[in-house]
N, C-alpha and C positions, 0 to 999 in steps of 0.2 A: 490420765486422773484428774491434770490437770484442764486439759479439755474437758472432762465431762463437768467441772466444776466452772468453770467460764460460760458452756454452754446452757447451763442451768439456771447459773444467776442472770444472766443475759435474755434468756425465758422468762423468768420473772419481771425484767423490764417491760418486754414487749408483755406480757402480761399485763400487767398495773393499768396499758391503754386498752387491751379486750376490756377489761374490766369497768372502765372508765363509761367505754360505749355503752358495756351490758348493765351498767347501771344505768345508762338512760334508757335503751329500750325497756327495762322494769319498772321503771319509772312511770313511763306510758300505759305499759300492758297493766297496773294496779289500778289505773284512774280511766281507761279505756276497755282494759280485757282483748284490745287486738296488739298485733307488732307493726310496729314504726318502720317498713322498710327504706325510708327514706331519710331513716337517723344519720344513717352515715355522709348521705349526699349534703343535708342539712347541717352537721359536723363540720364537710370539706367547706362549703360557699363560707361560713361562719369565721373560717381560717385564710380564706379568701379576702375576706373583709378584715378583719388582724392585719396581713400583708399590706390591703392599702393605705390603711393609719401609717404601719412604719413607712410606707413609701412617701409618705405626706409630712414626716419628719416626728411623728409621735416619740415620745419612748416606750420602751417593752411593755411595762407595766401599763400605763396609762390606755394605748391598744389593746391589752389585756383586757383591761375592765372595763372598757366600753363595748368591746367586743360580747363579752358574757353578756353584759346588761341587753345589749340590741338583741342579742340570740334567745336572753329570755324570753323580749316581748315580743319577737318575730313568731317564734313558738305558742306562744299564748296567742297570737292574731290568728295564727292559723287553727286551733284549738278551735276559737270563737266563730271563726268565719268558713269552715271548710268542714272540719271533723262533727261539729255539734249538729250540724244542719241531718249527718248520716247515721244521727243514734239509733233510727227506726228501721235502717235501710237494711237488705240483706248481706251477708258476711259477707259473699263476693263482689258485691259492691265497695264496702271497704276498703277489700282488697286492689281494686281498681283506683280507687282514690291514694292509697299511700305510692302504688307505683307509678302513680299521677304526678305525682309529689316528687318523686325521686330523678323524674325523667325529667322536671320543670325544672327543679337542681340545678343538676348535672347539666343542661342546656346553657341555664341561665349561667353559668359561671363559667363555661367555656366563650359563650359569648362578650362577656364582660370583661374576662380577665385573659381570654387566649387558653390552649392546649398545652401553650410551652413547660417545661418543669422549672419551676422557681424554688429557690434557696431559702428557706424557711428560719430564722434564727433561733438558737436554743436562750433560756433563760437563765440557763444552768451554766456557769463558766465552766471551758474544758479542762481549767488546771487547777477546779476548786481543790479544796482538803480530801472531801467525799469520795473522790473519783480514785479508780485505780487501774489494773492492767486488766481486773476482771471485767472490772463495772465502769465505765465512763459514767461522768458526772450528769448527765442528762438520761445514762437509763436508773441512775439512784434517784434523781429526781424523779423521776417518772412514778417510781414504785412510790417515792413520799406522797406524791400530787393523788394517785388514785387512796392512798389509804386518810389522808386528810378528808378527803369529797366524802369517803364512807363514815365517818367517825359524825362529820358535820350532818349527812344526812340522817345517821341515824338519834342523833341529839334534837335532832329536828322534831324526827316523828315519835318520839319516845317520850321527850321534856318539855314540850309547847302546844299550847292549845290549840294554836293551827294546824300543826304536825297532829293532831290529834283526829284534828275535823275533815284531815285528807285524808289517813286511814280507815276512819268511819265510812267517809263517802264513795271509797273505794270498794269496803267490803260490803256496804249493806247502803245503798243508794235511797230506797225509799225509806227506811226508818230515819235516816239522816238528816231527810229534809222535815220529816213531822218532829223533828225536836231542832230545826229552825238552821240547819245548815245548808248555806247556799252551793247544793252540789257541782251547778256550771262554775261557780269560782273556782272548789276543789280543782275541779279537771284541768281548766287554764291555768292553775296554780301548777299542776302537776306536768302540764307540759311543757309551760315555762321554764322549770328545773331541769328539762330533762332536754330542754333546748339548752342551757345553760351547759348543764356537766359535757353533749355532744361538744359545742363549744371548746370546752378545756382540753376535752382526748382531742380534737383535732388538733389544736395547737402543739398538744405534746410529741401527735405521732408525727408533722410536717417536717420536724429537725432532721427527720431518720429516714423517712423515704421520701423524701421533696413534695415542692407541693404543685400539684397538679388536678385537674378535676375528677380521673380517677383514682386519687391516693388511698382512700374511704373502704372500694369494695372488698378488697383481702380482708380488712380490719374487721367490715360489719358483719362479714360471716363466723369470722372467729369467734366477737363478740354474742353472737347470736349460737355460737354453739356455747359458750361460757355461761349463758343464762340460762342453759336448758340443762347444763350439767348442775351448776349449783341449784336452780332452782326459779323459775320463769317468775314467780309472783313474792323472791323474799332476794332483799338488794344485796344481803351478806353471801347469800348462797352464790347470785348473779358475780362479785368479787370474787370470790371464793374461784368458782368456774373459771371468769379470766385468767386470775393464774395459774389454773391447773392446764389452761389448753396454751395458752405461751409456753410452758415448761413442755411439755408432749411434743409441740410445734417444732420447738429449738430443737430437743433429744432425738423425734423420731427422724427429722430432717435434715440433721446432720448423720445420724448412726445406721439410720435405718433406708428410708425410702428416697433421700436426696432431695436437695431443694426443690427440682423440677415439680414434685410430685405430694409439697407441704402443704398445698390447699385442700387434696384431698385430706388430710389429718382430721381436717374441721368435719368435713361431707360425714365421714366415718362415726366420728363422736357424736355429731346428730343424730344418725340413722340408731345407732348403738343406744344412745340413752331414751330415745323416745321408745327404740324397741324390749329394754329390762328396764330402765325405770322414767316412766315419762313426767313425774312429779320435779325430776333432779332430787339431788343428793340431802338440799333442806325445804325443797318446796312444801308446799303441803297437799296430802291426799284428801282427795273431794271424794266422798263417796254419797250418791244419789239415793233415797230410801223407793223402792218403788211397788 
């Protein structure tokens, strides 16, 4: 019983990381209706930037803030320079662009920082009061970081004029232009927010899996599964899905399929959701009148 509780709580901690990446995926999907397959590699590269700043003597939180801001700017620039010219391109061409971004960030990280595994510090002290035998301080902290990001984004989209403009641009670009909303700027902002969220997720996962160019490969797959389960067009649903995937991965990996087949859990979840409920738990069902 104690082992079951431990694996469940540990799964919630891992799910918090998946939820953060799923949130970034949903941000870009809402803005462009495309899945950014390079989201994990962008988060990994941002984490390497934070590691480099730490090596230069920066404090953790200074490096954290600088990395989040830089990731926002880089992601917004990618939308403007790479994604926007592909607006009217075929879907397959857009997919190839995302795969190209994935390869570029992966190769660039290996070239600049090397492929050796590096340690990345946790912002949460190991002996903090909120840590316990069942959940480490970093695991508790990762959950709270994910929940804080959800609360901030929810408040931003629901309570601010800029957030409402972003929602309008994502739902109906033509009508938004007619009322004076700059859809291009809203798309850039959506990409920038996704880049910043991804950077936070990368810095949360690096202390657990260590830092190397391949660290986000499995995380992105689990996050994608979480986004599909919760609803790829619903940020709250994506976060809920991320936590569900984290718990299922831990429980099934420990008690059913073993650690070697844990990654297959995400694949089974993706296929199952697409077959049974393509819109996800909280996603919108789109009905087209013909």
